[in-house]
C-alpha positions in Angstrom: 30.6 -4.4 -6.0 27.4 -5.6 -3.9 25.7 -2.4 -4.4 26.3 -3.1 -8.3 24.8 -6.5 -8.3 21.8 -5.2 -6.4 21.3 -2.0 -8.7 21.4 -4.6 -11.5 18.6 -6.8 -9.8 16.5 -3.5 -8.9 16.5 -2.5 -12.7 15.8 -5.8 -14.1 12.6 -6.0 -11.8 12.0 -2.4 -13.2 12.0 -3.6 -16.5 9.7 -6.5 -16.0 6.9 -4.9 -13.9 3.7 -7.0 -13.3 0.3 -5.6 -11.8 -1.3 -6.7 -8.7 -2.1 -10.5 -8.8 -0.2 -11.1 -11.8 3.4 -11.3 -10.1 4.3 -14.8 -11.2 7.4 -14.0 -13.2 8.5 -11.5 -10.7 8.2 -14.1 -7.9 10.1 -16.6 -10.2 13.0 -14.3 -10.4 12.9 -13.4 -6.8 13.1 -17.0 -5.7 16.1 -17.3 -8.3 17.8 -14.7 -6.5 17.1 -16.1 -3.0 18.7 -19.3 -4.0 22.2 -17.8 -3.7 21.7 -16.7 -0.3 20.5 -20.2 1.0 17.4 -19.6 3.2 16.3 -22.5 5.4 13.1 -22.7 3.7 11.1 -21.0 0.7 7.2 -21.4 0.6 5.8 -20.6 -2.7 2.1 -19.1 -3.6 1.7 -17.2 -0.5 -1.4 -15.1 -0.8 -1.4 -15.8 -4.7 2.1 -15.0 -6.2 3.9 -14.3 -3.0 7.1 -15.9 -1.5 8.0 -16.6 2.2 11.7 -17.2 2.8 12.5 -18.5 6.4 16.2 -18.2 8.1 16.5 -20.2 11.2 19.1 -19.7 13.4 18.1 -21.1 16.5 14.6 -22.2 18.1 15.5 -19.8 21.0 15.0 -16.0 20.3 12.1 -14.3 18.5 10.5 -14.7 15.2 10.7 -11.5 13.3 9.1 -10.6 9.9 10.1 -8.2 7.3 7.9 -7.5 4.3 8.4 -6.3 0.9 5.8 -5.4 -1.9 6.4 -6.6 -5.2 3.4 -5.5 -7.6 3.6 -2.4 -10.0 1.0 0.4 -11.1 -0.8 0.9 -14.4 1.3 3.9 -15.6 2.7 4.5 -19.0 6.6 5.0 -18.5 8.4 6.9 -21.1 11.6 5.2 -22.5 14.1 7.7 -21.5 15.4 5.3 -18.8 18.0 2.9 -20.0 16.1 0.5 -17.7 12.7 1.5 -18.7 9.5 -0.8 -18.4 9.2 -3.2 -21.2 5.5 -4.0 -20.4 3.3 -1.3 -22.0 0.9 0.7 -19.5 2.7 -1.1 -16.5 5.6 0.4 -14.6 7.2 0.3 -11.1 6.3 3.8 -10.2 5.7 3.2 -6.4 9.4 1.8 -6.0 8.2 -1.9 -5.0 11.1 -3.0 -7.4 13.4 -1.2 -4.9 11.5 -2.6 -1.9 12.1 -6.2 -3.2 15.6 -5.7 -3.9 16.1 -4.2 -0.3 14.7 -7.5 1.1 16.9 -9.6 -1.3 20.2 -7.4 0.1 18.9 -8.2 3.5 18.8 -11.8 2.8 22.3 -11.9 1.8 23.2 -10.1 4.9 21.5 -12.8 7.0 23.4 -15.3 4.8 26.7 -13.6 5.2 26.2 -12.5 8.8 23.9 -15.0 10.4 22.1 -14.0 13.8 22.8 -15.5 17.1 19.4 -16.7 17.6 15.8 -16.7 16.5 14.1 -16.7 13.1 13.8 -14.1 10.4 11.0 -14.2 7.8 11.3 -12.7 4.5 7.6 -12.0 3.1 7.9 -10.8 -0.7 3.9 -9.9 -0.8 1.9 -9.4 -3.9 -1.0 -7.2 -4.6 -0.3 -4.2 -2.3 -1.5 -1.7 -4.7 -5.2 -3.0 -4.6 -5.0 -3.5 -1.0 -5.5 -7.3 -1.3 -2.3 -8.6 -0.9 -1.9 -8.5 3.0 -5.2 -10.1 3.4 -4.6 -12.8 1.0 -1.1 -13.7 2.7 -3.0 -13.9 5.9 -6.1 -15.9 4.8 -3.5 -18.7 3.8 -2.7 -19.1 7.3 1.0 -19.7 6.4 2.0 -17.3 9.0 0.2 -19.2 11.7 2.6 -21.6 11.8 5.0 -19.2 13.2 4.7 -17.3 16.5 5.6 -14.0 14.9 6.8 -11.7 17.7 7.2 -8.5 15.6 6.6 -7.3 11.9 8.4 -4.6 10.0 8.0 -2.9 6.6 9.4 0.2 5.0 8.2 2.5 2.1 10.4 5.1 0.0 9.2 8.6 0.4 9.8 11.3 -2.2 10.4 14.8 -0.9 12.4 14.0 2.0 16.2 13.9 2.0 17.8 10.7 0.7 18.1 7.8 3.3 16.4 9.8 6.0 14.4 7.4 8.4 10.8 8.7 9.0 8.5 7.2 11.6 6.1 7.8 14.4 3.9 5.9 16.8 0.3 5.1 16.2 -1.1 6.0 13.0 1.8 6.0 10.2 -0.7 6.0 7.3 -4.5 6.6 6.8 -7.4 4.0 6.5 -8.5 4.1 3.2 -11.3 2.6 1.2 -12.9 3.1 -2.2 -16.5 3.3 -3.1 -18.4 2.7 -6.2 -22.1 4.1 -5.9 -24.6 2.8 -8.6 -28.0 4.7 -9.0 -30.6 3.2 -11.1 -33.7 5.0 -12.3 -35.6 5.2 -15.5 -35.0 7.4 -18.6 -37.5 9.7 -20.3 -38.0 12.2 -23.0 -35.9 15.3 -22.2 -39.1 17.3 -22.6 -40.7 15.2 -20.0 -38.5 14.5 -17.3 -41.1 14.3 -14.6 -42.1 10.9 -16.6 -38.6 9.5 -15.7 -36.7 8.7 -12.4 -33.6 10.9 -12.7 -30.5 10.1 -10.5 -29.1 13.6 -10.8 -30.7 15.3 -7.8 -29.1 12.1 -5.6 -26.0 12.5 -7.3 -25.8 16.3 -6.6 -26.7 16.0 -2.9 -24.3 13.2 -2.4 -21.4 14.9 -3.8 -22.1 18.1 -2.2 -22.5 16.4 1.3 -19.4 14.4 0.9 -17.4 17.8 0.2 -19.0 19.3 3.3 -17.9 16.4 5.5 -14.3 17.0 4.4 -11.8 18.0 7.1 -8.6 18.1 5.2 -6.4 19.2 8.4 -4.3 16.1 8.9 -3.2 17.5 12.2 -6.9 17.3 13.4 -8.1 14.0 15.2 -11.1 14.3 13.0 -9.2 14.4 9.6 -11.4 12.9 6.8 -11.2 13.2 3.1 -13.4 12.2 0.6 -11.9 12.3 -3.0 -14.3 12.1 -6.1 -12.6 10.2 -8.8 -15.5 9.7 -11.2 -19.2 10.9 -12.0 -20.9 9.5 -14.8 -24.7 10.3 -15.4 -26.6 9.4 -18.5 -25.5 9.6 -22.1 -24.6 12.1 -25.0 -28.3 12.0 -26.1 -29.8 15.5 -25.7 -33.3 14.2 -26.0 -33.1 11.9 -23.3 -33.6 12.9 -19.6 -30.7 10.6 -17.6 -32.0 7.4 -16.0 -28.7 5.9 -14.5 -25.5 7.2 -12.8 -22.4 6.2 -11.1 -20.3 8.1 -8.4 -16.9 6.7 -7.4 -14.9 7.9 -4.6 -12.1 7.3 -2.2 -12.4 8.0 1.6 -9.7 8.3 4.2 -9.4 8.9 7.8 -6.8 8.5 10.5 -8.2 5.5 11.9 -10.1 2.2 11.1 -12.7 3.4 13.4 -13.0 6.8 11.9 -13.3 5.5 8.5 -16.0 3.0 9.4 -18.1 5.7 11.0 -17.8 7.7 7.8 -18.7 4.8 5.6 -21.7 4.0 7.7 -22.7 7.8 7.4 -22.3 7.5 3.7 -24.6 4.5 3.2 -27.1 6.3 5.5 -26.8 9.5 3.3 -27.3 7.7 -0.1 -30.4 5.7 1.5 -32.1 8.8 2.6 -31.2 10.8 -0.6 -32.7 7.8 -2.8 -35.9 8.0 -0.8 -36.7 11.5 -2.1 -36.8 10.1 -5.6 -39.2 7.4 -5.5 -38.3 4.4 -7.6 -34.5 5.2 -7.7 -32.3 2.1 -6.6 -28.8 2.0 -5.3 -26.0 -0.3 -4.8 -23.0 0.3 -3.0 -19.5 -1.6 -3.7 -16.8 -1.2 -1.3 -13.2 -1.6 -3.1 -9.6 -1.4 -2.4 -9.5 -1.3 1.5 -6.4 -0.2 3.2 -6.1 -0.6 7.3 -4.5 2.4 9.0 -0.9 1.3 9.9 -0.8 1.5 13.6 2.9 1.3 14.7 3.7 -0.2 18.2 5.9 1.9 20.4 8.6 -0.6 21.1 8.8 -1.4 17.4 9.3 2.4 16.5 12.0 2.6 19.2 13.9 -0.1 17.6 13.7 1.6 14.2 14.9 5.0 15.7 17.8 3.0 17.5 18.7 1.3 14.2 18.7 4.7 12.4 21.0 6.3 15.1 23.4 3.3 15.2 24.0 3.6 11.4 24.1 7.4 11.4 21.2 8.0 9.4 18.9 11.1 10.3 15.9 10.3 12.0 12.7 12.2 11.7 9.7 11.8 14.0 6.7 12.5 12.1 3.9 14.6 13.7 1.0 13.1 11.4 0.5 10.4 9.5 0.5 10.2 5.5 -2.7 10.4 4.0 -2.2 7.5 1.5 -3.1 4.0 2.2 -0.6 1.1 2.7 -1.8 -2.5 3.1 0.7 -3.4 5.8 -1.9 -1.9 8.0 -3.5 -5.5 8.4 0.1 -6.8 9.6 0.3 -4.4 12.3 -3.3 -5.1 13.6 -2.4 -8.4 13.9 1.2 -8.3 15.2 3.3 -5.9 17.0 5.3 -3.7 14.8 5.7 -0.9 12.6 6.4 0.6 9.1 8.9 3.3 8.5 9.8 5.7 5.5 12.7 6.2 3.8 13.5 9.6 2.3 14.0 9.1 -1.3 15.4 12.5 -2.1 13.9 16.2 -2.1 14.0 16.3 -5.7 12.6 12.7 -6.3 9.7 12.7 -8.7 6.3 11.7 -6.7 5.0 8.1 -6.3 3.0 6.9 -9.2 4.2 9.7 -11.4 5.5 8.9 -14.7 8.9 10.4 -14.1 9.6 8.6 -10.8 12.5 5.8 -10.4 13.5 4.2 -7.2 16.8 5.7 -6.2 19.1 2.8 -6.0 21.1 4.3 -3.2 18.4 3.5 -0.9 19.0 -0.2 -1.3 21.8 -0.4 1.1 20.0 2.0 3.5 17.0 -0.2 3.7 18.8 -3.5 4.1 21.2 -1.9 6.5 18.0 -0.8 8.6 16.4 -4.3 8.3 19.5 -6.0 9.6 20.2 -3.7 12.5 16.5 -4.0 13.5 16.9 -7.9 13.6 20.1 -7.8 15.6 18.4 -5.5 18.3 15.3 -8.0 18.2 17.6 -11.1 18.9 19.6 -9.3 21.8 
């Protein structure tokens, strides 16, 4: 019966997805569901549209934070699902509807089976997809009121057997940042390109160098991947030599330090390349940063113990996932860890139009969270 209730909640969230920074209706719906599980306190507008639910069992014992993300992605979903998205061009294709529902089910468990001591904080976080949500939450200073001992989160992972628990110490997901490079020169007649200032030589050189820097072996300590996502130079005007250009790319590395080094290297590359074309100006904009998730050893042990106690298969990962997850800022500030839940070997990939969060993971995720909280309060 409980599973059916939470399946319905998850599908209701799925039908009404909202993009990063626009999760107002989602937050209201989540708060309505939380009321039934009587948290000690609910704090609204945390980092924008976020919610923080507090369960205080006693002032003795640790304070544990559990986080779920609420936002959706800009993907058009077909109407083949009975619970398909009703918002054109927006859909829950990363499973945040499921993550949110897991935290609600966990809230019910805390209500029905209170812990012996301590405090549990449930954070329903906005704006994970663009990397701004965790920083916005931390910048509000709301969490500074609490002495948080550990922080935990999860993410569903297609391609692994359903309900398998995946984790590792140290880097669990890579550090990621996006960059937009604007090159501004001067157009000229196509018959007289020497009278203009063309961004093309610099564009080609930067792209070539970025590809040369790539080390796509995720097992290597020097893993680095630069992915060009957009190149635009000039216009469809055959009589005009281009005067402006844009390069957009995403950079990723295993650690924040390595990513910072590559970002500085890229800045130097662009500056030196522009110097070879006198008069060519450049502007660099850094976007959507994701810190690496650095998992704490003790927190990983607690995750493994919870999996074993509940008879979930546990896989110790050898390498981090190459995608970014903005829980990394929490693992920088607090001891803690993020783990993966296998979403099924045949589950469609994250962010694909065919993806739909598997409802069977709701109970698995909530059980994992409750078991971790129990161990943390022993």
